[in-house]
LUMTIZA-469744 format. One record per residue (C-alpha): x, y, z; residue in one letter. Coordinates in steps of 0.05 Angstrom, whole numbers, padded with zeros to 5 digits, always signed. Layout:
N
XYZA/...
REM end
This chain:
447
-01600+04078-02641X/-01533+04100-02651X/-01528+04107-02731X/-01459+04086-02769X/-01457+04135-02827X/-01502+04195-02808X/-01489+04242-02760X/-01535+04308-02742X/-01521+04331-02816X/-01508+04275-02860X/-01451+04235-02877X/-01385+04273-02865X/-01316+04257-02846X/-01239+04252-02887X/-01246+04253-02956X/-01218+04166-02971X/-01217+04165-02893X/-01242+04105-02851X/-01314+04139-02863X/-01328+04172-02927X/-01297+04129-02989X/-01327+04125-03064X/-01344+04059-03042X/-01396+04088-02989X/-01413+04144-03043X/-01426+04084-03092X/-01472+04052-03042X/-01505+04122-03020X/-01532+04131-03089X/-01548+04059-03097X/-01596+04053-03029X/-01620+04125-03030X/-01643+04107-03103X/-01676+04050-03083X/-01711+04085-03023X/-01734+04139-03060X/-01766+04092-03122X/-01836+04107-03113X/-01879+04075-03183X/-01858+04061-03247X/-01836+04126-03284X/-01769+04163-03291X/-01737+04181-03229X/-01687+04229-03223X/-01636+04265-03173X/-01606+04337-03170X/-01531+04326-03144X/-01492+04397-03122X/-01433+04404-03095X/-01382+04453-03071X/-01308+04476-03090X/-01262+04417-03055X/-01231+04376-03096X/-01253+04307-03071X/-01321+04332-03089X/-01305+04304-03166X/-01289+04241-03139X/-01353+04229-03095X/-01403+04259-03152X/-01382+04209-03198X/-01380+04160-03150X/-01459+04188-03119X/-01477+04189-03201X/-01459+04110-03210X/-01496+04093-03150X/-01558+04129-03174X/-01558+04111-03250X/-01545+04040-03225X/-01609+04043-03195X/-01651+04069-03260X/-01652+04138-03237X/-01637+04201-03280X/-01584+04239-03251X/-01579+04320-03261X/-01509+04354-03250X/-01508+04426-03211X/-01443+04438-03208X/-01416+04482-03159X/-01481+04506-03116X/-01504+04524-03053X/-01533+04478-03002X/-01599+04520-03002X/-01597+04526-03078X/-01593+04442-03083X/-01652+04445-03040X/-01698+04487-03081X/-01672+04461-03144X/-01692+04398-03112X/-01759+04425-03117X/-01769+04469-03180X/-01743+04402-03214X/-01784+04356-03189X/-01729+04318-03172X/-01747+04248-03134X/-01687+04267-03083X/-01632+04322-03073X/-01558+04312-03057X/-01502+04362-03033X/-01433+04346-03032X/-01405+04385-02977X/-01369+04385-02905X/-01394+04454-02901X/-01348+04495-02861X/-01295+04439-02844X/-01229+04436-02882X/-01213+04422-02952X/-01196+04346-02936X/-01270+04327-02903X/-01325+04320-02947X/-01391+04307-02940X/-01462+04286-02968X/-01534+04315-02950X/-01590+04284-02972X/-01661+04320-02987X/-01737+04297-03002X/-01773+04323-03058X/-01797+04373-03016X/-01727+04414-03006X/-01731+04392-02930X/-01671+04348-02907X/-01693+04272-02892X/-01718+04249-02822X/-01681+04202-02774X/-01717+04142-02792X/-01710+04161-02865X/-01634+04155-02853X/-01634+04088-02810X/-01680+04060-02880X/-01619+04078-02914X/-01568+04057-02873X/-01610+03992-02869X/-01598+03991-02947X/-01530+04004-02951X/-01512+03952-02903X/-01551+03897-02950X/-01540+03861-03011X/-01565+03914-03067X/-01540+03876-03126X/-01606+03837-03146X/-01643+03907-03143X/-01601+03933-03195X/-01626+03965-03253X/-01612+03923-03326X/-01610+03941-03398X/-01653+04003-03410X/-01667+04015-03345X/-01608+04037-03324X/-01605+04113-03316X/-01574+04165-03341X/-01535+04237-03323X/-01529+04311-03350X/-01510+04369-03334X/-01560+04425-03317X/-01524+04492-03345X/-01577+04539-03318X/-01576+04525-03248X/-01536+04587-03215X/-01587+04630-03260X/-01650+04595-03220X/-01606+04614-03164X/-01600+04673-03180X/-01666+04693-03190X/-01696+04657-03134X/-01662+04694-03094X/-01677+04767-03115X/-01747+04748-03107X/-01748+04737-03037X/-01742+04815-03035X/-01804+04862-03051X/-01798+04882-03128X/-01782+04959-03107X/-01724+04947-03055X/-01661+04946-03085X/-01585+04965-03049X/-01565+05025-03089X/-01517+05063-03045X/-01490+05007-02998X/-01422+04988-03009X/-01418+04910-02991X/-01353+04870-02978X/-01378+04794-02992X/-01332+04731-02968X/-01350+04672-03000X/-01298+04628-02973X/-01275+04605-03031X/-01334+04556-03029X/-01398+04540-03068X/-01424+04611-03072X/-01367+04647-03100X/-01408+04663-03168X/-01478+04669-03141X/-01472+04715-03078X/-01434+04769-03123X/-01479+04765-03185X/-01543+04764-03131X/-01520+04832-03096X/-01495+04859-03155X/-01563+04853-03192X/-01592+04885-03131X/-01558+04945-03147X/-01505+04950-03087X/-01430+04966-03097X/-01393+04890-03086X/-01325+04881-03066X/-01314+04806-03071X/-01270+04760-03038X/-01255+04690-03019X/-01277+04678-03091X/-01216+04636-03125X/-01235+04568-03105X/-01171+04516-03122X/-01212+04455-03091X/-01158+04464-03028X/-01169+04532-03007X/-01241+04524-02983X/-01253+04561-02916X/-01179+04570-02910X/-01169+04635-02872X/-01237+04656-02910X/-01314+04657-02894X/-01352+04655-02833X/-01302+04614-02795X/-01250+04658-02804X/-01277+04725-02809X/-01210+04774-02803X/-01188+04784-02882X/-01272+04809-02880X/-01261+04849-02825X/-01199+04883-02844X/-01231+04896-02919X/-01296+04926-02884X/-01245+04974-02854X/-01203+04981-02915X/-01257+05004-02955X/-01302+05037-02903X/-01356+04995-02935X/-01430+04990-02897X/-01431+04922-02884X/-01383+04859-02888X/-01425+04787-02906X/-01388+04715-02891X/-01409+04652-02921X/-01387+04585-02899X/-01368+04535-02953X/-01424+04517-02978X/-01460+04582-02966X/-01527+04550-02920X/-01497+04599-02855X/-01472+04674-02849X/-01435+04722-02802X/-01443+04794-02812X/-01393+04846-02799X/-01417+04916-02789X/-01384+04986-02822X/-01336+04983-02755X/-01316+04923-02761X/-01346+04885-02705X/-01380+04812-02714X/-01452+04800-02712X/-01467+04732-02693X/-01530+04694-02717X/-01573+04720-02654X/-01573+04790-02675X/-01588+04773-02745X/-01647+04730-02722X/-01662+04790-02680X/-01667+04837-02726X/-01704+04793-02769X/-01753+04765-02729X/-01770+04836-02701X/-01780+04886-02759X/-01821+04820-02793X/-01860+04821-02721X/-01870+04900-02741X/-01892+04875-02808X/-01938+04835-02784X/-01910+04775-02823X/-01870+04738-02765X/-01914+04671-02752X/-01915+04632-02686X/-01907+04685-02637X/-01824+04689-02641X/-01772+04645-02662X/-01738+04582-02659X/-01663+04578-02634X/-01613+04525-02604X/-01589+04513-02531X/-01534+04551-02557X/-01562+04617-02580X/-01552+04671-02528X/-01593+04684-02456X/-01586+04760-02482X/-01627+04737-02539X/-01685+04698-02498X/-01687+04760-02463X/-01696+04813-02509X/-01748+04780-02546X/-01791+04770-02488X/-01792+04841-02470X/-01816+04848-02547X/-01877+04798-02522X/-01850+04739-02566X/-01827+04668-02555X/-01758+04636-02561X/-01767+04564-02572X/-01708+04524-02558X/-01678+04461-02592X/-01627+04417-02593X/-01566+04428-02630X/-01573+04425-02711X/-01613+04472-02766X/-01655+04403-02781X/-01679+04406-02704X/-01696+04470-02709X/-01735+04468-02774X/-01775+04414-02748X/-01803+04446-02683X/-01815+04516-02736X/-01856+04469-02781X/-01889+04435-02718X/-01905+04492-02681X/-01922+04542-02734X/-01862+04585-02725X/-01827+04623-02798X/-01760+04643-02770X/-01706+04605-02732X/-01629+04589-02736X/-01573+04580-02700X/-01522+04629-02666X/-01469+04602-02717X/-01504+04634-02773X/-01550+04586-02797X/-01612+04621-02809X/-01685+04582-02832X/-01729+04625-02862X/-01788+04581-02888X/-01829+04634-02920X/-01772+04624-02975X/-01720+04561-02950X/-01727+04504-02935X/-01662+04500-02902X/-01611+04547-02873X/-01595+04597-02943X/-01536+04651-02912X/-01545+04701-02974X/-01626+04697-02969X/-01610+04717-02893X/-01566+04774-02911X/-01615+04804-02964X/-01669+04802-02908X/-01617+04841-02859X/-01594+04889-02919X/-01665+04905-02925X/-01687+04929-02856X/-01616+04965-02860X/-01643+04998-02927X/-01703+05011-02897X/-01691+05045-02831X/-01632+05085-02861X/-01583+05065-02805X/-01515+05042-02802X/-01512+04967-02793X/-01487+04977-02717X/-01545+05014-02699X/-01600+04955-02740X/-01559+04900-02707X/-01546+04919-02635X/-01614+04891-02614X/-01588+04865-02547X/-01529+04867-02501X/-01502+04789-02505X/-01505+04752-02435X/-01429+04740-02421X/-01424+04663-02457X/-01355+04625-02465X/-01352+04568-02509X/-01295+04521-02511X/-01276+04448-02550X/-01237+04388-02532X/-01212+04339-02585X/-01217+04264-02550X/-01196+04205-02583X/-01229+04145-02547X/-01282+04127-02498X/-01341+04165-02479X/-01306+04227-02429X/-01377+04249-02408X/-01386+04185-02377X/-01332+04192-02325X/-01354+04210-02252X/-01306+04262-02237X/-01324+04294-02291X/-01402+04286-02287X/-01390+04311-02212X/-01354+04371-02242X/-01411+04389-02283X/-01469+04379-02233X/-01428+04432-02182X/-01421+04483-02243X/-01495+04482-02260X/-01511+04493-02179X/-01458+04549-02176X/-01486+04579-02244X/-01562+04575-02215X/-01624+04608-02246X/-01589+04666-02277X/-01532+04628-02321X/-01532+04555-02363X/-01490+04504-02377X/-01492+04464-02445X/-01450+04409-02463X/-01453+04364-02516X/-01421+04318-02565X/-01414+04343-02633X/-01441+04297-02688X/-01393+04314-02752X/-01327+04303-02713X/-01295+04275-02645X/-01307+04340-02612X/-01341+04361-02536X/-01364+04427-02537X/-01374+04464-02470X/-01411+04531-02475X/-01427+04567-02409X/-01467+04638-02396X/-01491+04676-02343X/-01488+04746-02303X/-01425+04737-02281X/-01366+04733-02327X/-01319+04710-02282X/-01359+04654-02261X/-01365+04632-02329X/-01302+04627-02342X/-01284+04588-02286X/-01329+04535-02293X/-01318+04523-02364X/-01245+04523-02355X/-01250+04473-02299X/-01291+04429-02344X/-01253+04427-02398X/-01192+04416-02360X/-01233+04348-02334X/-01249+04331-02394X/-01178+04338-02422X/-01149+04287-02369X/-01193+04244-02391X/-01194+04235-02466X/
REM end
């Protein structure tokens, strides 16, 4: 059943656009508060946000909604998504909320929800909240002394900084490493540089001047050009690029070359395997992860468990099958020994610990396999269901036959925007490029 408000990662859309308004945020607060009310005690919710100007508007609307149904609200201010998940548990909250559109432009925003244990909601729970949103909630509002209160949690950043540092052994420090970190003018603009500095690294920070409009704008994991330039200019050992809510990370080596999430998972997975720390006999990744990663892990005697796109599905597989390392090629890395969602900073710390232990350049540490030629293109559409078109379906079927057993073709609709993503990979780069371009052109004609 299609959902009306929730996509693959909460509710997301243009702030004050057709999907995400203060009115909806108010109803989300009321509906979510009611859905998580269990028993007759003082319930509480933690709310964090990234640095978008519209975050103030949505934060206040959500606060009104939660307090209207009797929940006390703890406001964290600008805080990474994984910090909100952690603080939901640490502060014994009944629900956690992150206001962010992650890597999207500043004029988008979103609402992500967490259970008391810090995990994202299931599809069925989101469906329950959607049903409540569309119902008459007036009879269930709190009255008189039962209306909730709201206050700011001043020590939230300090709690997360200490938590992130504790994911490393006590004797681990990064003295001697020159690190450039790009915080995307987003939620981690204070926490990430602070953690790295307290662990002994020489830290050069960029993307730490948010103004409400410059989040992800020419910076961060979606636009690593500035980071690459700075790493080369300063001859840094490593560059770390976070996205707007800091739940994903990409790495730049000392040569200025990009390292994607597949290589990061390979580094962490095999290093944990060598230490006897890896659970499940492998890692979990999505269908978008490179075939080269799968071949590399198989050569190490490890599994690659694939899921559909979305870190929530990666996490479901990890929990269901006993894995503790998983993630996405885009840089969502989940290390369930420490986190309940993707945490770009914690993943970067684990990778830096391997660099420090091995005493090798990042370019050597992070080149675990040669990626199979892969091409990903996106097609924006305005109407209809382009993938249901007969000519498009016929072309896709033909392309799958041409790629054969040494290639893969993944075509999917984005869960957060009206975009179709076409990914092809295989040992024959020219063939991959040809089939992807043909499909993209065909979709464009009917979109």
